[in-house]
C-alpha positions as MATLAB code, in Angstrom:
seq = 'MAQGSNDGVQEVLRLRDELLSLAAQISAKYANQRFSKKKVVSLLMEYTCERRILEELKMGVRCGDEIDKAWRNLHSYAVALLTERLKNRLSEAGFHVGIVNEAESPTGFYDILLRINSTGLEIINGDKSICLEAKTGFSISLSQLEKYLWNGVTIILVRFTTSDVIAFRPGDWATLLKAVLIDRIEKARRIIAGKAIIVQSVDCKQCPLESCRFYNGSPQEGDRLRKNNSIIKAFEGFKRNAVAAIEAAINAVLEELNRATAQMREAGDHMLPSSLQP';
ca = [
     120.857  -63.008  126.003;
     117.413  -61.145  126.671;
     115.432  -60.324  123.584;
     115.623  -56.575  124.312;
     119.392  -56.884  124.457;
     119.557  -58.875  121.435;
     117.399  -56.482  119.480;
     119.881  -53.675  120.705;
     122.826  -55.577  119.318;
     121.050  -56.159  115.886;
     120.350  -52.544  115.654;
     124.004  -51.796  116.284;
     124.871  -54.110  113.677;
     122.595  -52.321  111.140;
     124.025  -48.942  111.956;
     127.601  -50.332  111.671;
     126.895  -51.571  108.087;
     125.317  -48.224  107.233;
     128.384  -46.394  108.453;
     130.571  -48.759  106.495;
     128.565  -48.104  103.467;
     128.870  -44.417  103.814;
     132.657  -44.713  104.372;
     132.969  -46.537  101.061;
     131.154  -43.537   99.339;
     133.481  -41.139  101.097;
     136.592  -42.911   99.863;
     135.234  -43.069   96.214;
     134.360  -39.340   96.306;
     137.311  -37.681   97.951;
     140.376  -40.081   98.287;
     143.306  -39.450   95.907;
     144.426  -42.775   96.782;
     141.527  -45.378   97.376;
     141.158  -45.841  101.169;
     139.547  -48.904  102.599;
     136.173  -48.460  104.503;
     138.102  -49.411  107.602;
     140.628  -46.532  107.180;
     137.785  -44.038  106.502;
     136.049  -45.236  109.727;
     139.255  -44.683  111.614;
     139.523  -41.176  110.251;
     135.888  -40.431  111.152;
     136.630  -41.574  114.680;
     140.029  -39.894  115.217;
     139.204  -36.485  114.026;
     136.370  -34.111  115.350;
     137.162  -31.639  112.633;
     135.589  -32.934  109.349;
     137.656  -30.555  107.245;
     140.789  -32.194  108.557;
     139.285  -35.578  107.549;
     138.721  -34.450  103.988;
     142.485  -33.163  103.982;
     143.806  -36.473  105.274;
     141.666  -38.223  102.363;
     143.177  -36.054   99.751;
     146.732  -36.514  100.955;
     146.424  -40.084  100.919;
     148.207  -42.728  102.989;
     151.261  -41.382  104.828;
     153.898  -43.074  106.864;
     153.058  -42.978  110.550;
     155.383  -43.216  113.391;
     157.437  -46.441  113.697;
     156.604  -48.433  116.720;
     159.602  -49.970  118.567;
     159.802  -53.636  117.747;
     160.330  -54.584  121.329;
     156.582  -53.648  121.863;
     155.481  -55.782  118.844;
     157.472  -58.755  120.043;
     156.021  -58.518  123.627;
     152.481  -58.358  122.312;
     153.287  -61.356  119.921;
     154.673  -63.262  122.902;
     151.644  -62.647  125.225;
     149.379  -63.722  122.545;
     151.268  -67.000  121.866;
     151.122  -67.523  125.718;
     147.373  -67.104  126.006;
     146.844  -69.358  122.809;
     148.754  -72.135  124.421;
     147.184  -72.125  127.747;
     143.765  -71.806  125.795;
     144.479  -74.821  123.683;
     145.359  -76.874  126.770;
     142.368  -75.958  128.789;
     139.974  -76.546  126.180;
     141.799  -79.846  124.931;
     141.611  -81.053  128.443;
     137.850  -80.627  128.262;
     137.562  -82.791  125.211;
     137.394  -80.250  122.344;
     139.218  -80.410  119.178;
     140.767  -76.845  119.083;
     141.686  -74.840  116.190;
     143.151  -71.343  116.759;
     143.472  -68.483  114.322;
     145.210  -65.537  115.586;
     144.699  -61.963  114.156;
     141.157  -62.918  113.036;
     139.547  -60.404  110.675;
     136.385  -58.658  111.469;
     134.455  -55.926  109.465;
     136.146  -53.036  111.200;
     139.535  -54.495  112.478;
     141.498  -57.453  113.703;
     141.071  -59.474  116.791;
     144.109  -61.396  118.484;
     141.984  -64.338  119.200;
     138.380  -64.973  118.403;
     136.143  -67.749  119.495;
     132.741  -68.707  118.219;
     130.335  -70.944  120.355;
     128.045  -73.335  118.666;
     125.929  -76.083  119.823;
     128.776  -78.596  119.567;
     131.637  -76.582  120.985;
     133.863  -73.771  119.578;
     134.907  -72.435  116.355;
     137.576  -69.760  115.679;
     135.727  -67.639  113.240;
     133.328  -64.727  113.142;
     129.795  -65.251  113.897;
     127.001  -65.215  116.713;
     127.942  -65.629  120.266;
     131.460  -64.651  119.783;
     134.364  -63.889  122.051;
     137.322  -61.768  121.400;
     140.226  -62.337  123.671;
     142.412  -59.121  123.219;
     145.876  -58.830  124.797;
     147.318  -55.506  125.837;
     151.098  -55.240  126.904;
     151.336  -51.637  127.303;
     149.895  -49.066  129.502;
     147.201  -47.558  127.219;
     143.770  -48.752  126.075;
     142.220  -47.444  122.903;
     138.490  -46.888  123.660;
     137.888  -46.361  119.901;
     139.422  -49.735  119.147;
     137.059  -51.392  121.769;
     134.113  -49.453  120.391;
     134.646  -50.848  116.892;
     134.995  -54.309  118.193;
     131.817  -53.956  119.994;
     130.018  -52.947  116.884;
     130.474  -56.397  115.684;
     128.305  -57.837  118.399;
     131.312  -59.648  119.982;
     132.087  -59.927  123.586;
     135.490  -58.479  124.273;
     137.777  -59.763  127.027;
     140.422  -57.376  127.581;
     143.747  -58.645  129.183;
     146.292  -56.255  130.540;
     149.570  -58.039  131.145;
     151.295  -55.055  132.871;
     148.580  -55.051  135.489;
     146.774  -58.398  135.458;
     143.735  -56.726  134.886;
     141.017  -58.575  132.905;
     137.769  -56.960  131.891;
     134.866  -58.463  129.958;
     132.737  -55.977  127.544;
     129.645  -57.495  126.269;
     127.820  -55.803  123.329;
     124.393  -56.018  124.933;
     125.470  -54.101  127.822;
     126.908  -51.193  125.724;
     124.265  -51.232  122.848;
     122.426  -48.087  124.011;
     125.667  -46.132  124.007;
     126.819  -47.763  120.751;
     123.767  -46.841  118.815;
     123.916  -43.167  120.007;
     127.685  -42.755  118.807;
     127.039  -44.703  115.739;
     124.237  -42.328  114.727;
     126.427  -39.249  115.345;
     129.101  -40.788  113.167;
     126.585  -41.447  110.348;
     125.382  -38.007  110.422;
     128.960  -36.722  110.207;
     129.678  -39.023  107.194;
     126.591  -37.742  105.612;
     127.760  -34.159  106.170;
     131.097  -34.768  104.359;
     129.574  -36.604  101.559;
     127.150  -33.584  101.033;
     130.134  -31.178  101.085;
     128.919  -29.578  104.262;
     131.878  -30.542  106.488;
     132.023  -28.694  109.741;
     135.488  -27.103  110.832;
     136.168  -27.469  114.463;
     139.012  -25.671  116.265;
     140.521  -28.481  118.419;
     143.447  -30.665  119.003;
     143.197  -31.709  115.415;
     144.611  -28.372  114.378;
     148.132  -29.585  115.600;
     150.047  -30.771  112.489;
     147.029  -30.293  110.418;
     148.369  -30.080  106.538;
     145.429  -27.459  105.712;
     147.432  -24.282  105.666;
     144.475  -22.167  104.312;
     142.432  -22.838  107.401;
     141.994  -19.880  109.723;
     142.809  -22.358  112.676;
     146.025  -23.552  111.100;
     148.332  -24.445  113.822;
     151.778  -25.107  112.135;
     153.090  -27.579  109.579;
     153.639  -31.360  110.495;
     156.896  -31.888  112.415;
     159.073  -34.450  110.601;
     161.864  -35.100  113.176;
     162.567  -38.600  114.224;
     159.758  -40.784  113.418;
     160.908  -43.530  115.959;
     158.616  -43.510  118.915;
     160.549  -43.336  121.927;
     159.396  -45.854  124.600;
     160.782  -44.785  127.866;
     158.152  -47.047  129.424;
     159.267  -50.293  127.888;
     161.447  -51.410  130.970;
     158.327  -50.776  133.219;
     156.290  -52.941  130.911;
     158.659  -55.736  131.053;
     158.788  -55.507  134.729;
     155.064  -55.542  134.837;
     154.945  -58.408  132.399;
     157.216  -60.690  134.529;
     155.156  -59.816  137.761;
     151.807  -60.382  136.364;
     151.877  -62.503  133.134;
     150.856  -65.687  134.959;
     148.032  -64.198  136.958;
     146.888  -62.244  133.714;
     146.690  -65.401  131.691;
     144.728  -67.442  134.327;
     142.313  -64.505  134.858;
     141.817  -64.399  131.191;
     141.099  -68.077  130.640;
     138.729  -68.052  133.600;
     136.952  -65.207  132.079;
     136.676  -67.107  128.720;
     135.159  -70.143  130.513;
     132.696  -67.686  132.407;
     131.493  -66.176  129.030;
     131.261  -69.825  127.559;
     129.121  -70.945  130.519;
     126.847  -67.884  130.085;
     126.412  -68.991  126.407;
     125.767  -72.577  127.566;
     122.888  -71.337  129.769;
     121.358  -69.682  126.875;
     121.861  -72.581  124.667;
     120.287  -74.905  127.414;
     117.198  -72.597  127.244;
     117.118  -73.115  123.487;
     117.505  -76.896  123.902;
     121.044  -76.956  122.684;
     123.775  -79.089  124.019;
     125.755  -78.038  127.417;
     129.411  -77.624  127.540;
     131.185  -80.228  129.718;
     131.473  -79.627  133.447;
     135.206  -79.626  133.112;
     134.797  -76.168  131.534;
     133.902  -74.651  134.825;
     136.310  -72.234  135.846;
];
């Protein structure tokens, strides 16, 4: 990684830690039920209306929509298939492989996380990390990707329904990440200072603050089970594209490992075996 790019990533990490510190202060000041820093950060990212954020904090944790277990099971199955193939490919190359799924990070959880060091691979957070993130539905949360990139981790996004595989490297996104983190930090500071800005937006829908001049109806209870009419399409896409998605994902991992190898070689570290060439 070029020095300028590395400096950008380090600045992102510093800003991330500042935002997490402010999130802890917000929780301690406003939340009726103590929210985790991660939950407060999620609220800061979800709502543009800062008054809505305060109201959500005061109301405490609420039950969200239930997710059809078919989606959860499909995702777990996809992660298991990725893990099995990854174990085999790395073992064939002579590595002792240990896998930890749902590895925790400062701002969330990864499906699979690989850390590269001078002798091989570890499954743990740290420098030169790769996150392999499986998506079995049709949507992608850009906010989730942003939070992952805050941690200085390369994200390899695998879409099983389409076989798309995309690598997101933190150095490539550092300029944008710094800008949005600075904006989120200013937002957090306003909330702590009691100067929350009210914004009329999509946030007004189902907002619990009835006294707000932009109030737009009470939360709708109804059936909390999310109807997943696209589940059949997801299964069909999975059936067609899973094999190609897994192969593309593994090749993308190996490509990132080779990039790291080149950087380590420049620093005098060991090279990965040639059998890791995709």
